C-alpha angles and dihedrals in degrees: 000000000000109000090224094061109083130194110272098180116102098017117154107245096027121261112285125230087251093054091047091049092048090052091049092050091050089050094050090047092052097045095043098040088227118124096177113015121228117237093263091050097041099088095051091043094050091044088054093051089051093049092048091047091053093046092047092050090050093049094050090048091052101047123093117249116282118251093216130029115256115274095239139045116240113247093246089058099045095095089050092050093047092054092047 
């Protein structure tokens, strides 16, 4: 698994739409090998990000609660965790 994609299941509070979309974007970047899509590739890239975002949100909503919190803090929460 890509090191930049963190576990979103079991976060307290739950993963935000922004965190889910960021994970989807990282996944699509990794799978496609495209960091910044060119204009011809951008529609397919962004459609893939939307599809993975929806699938991820659906997956997280359908899974049972985690017994333990995730082992890492998602990148978008690092500043909050450092200040806590």
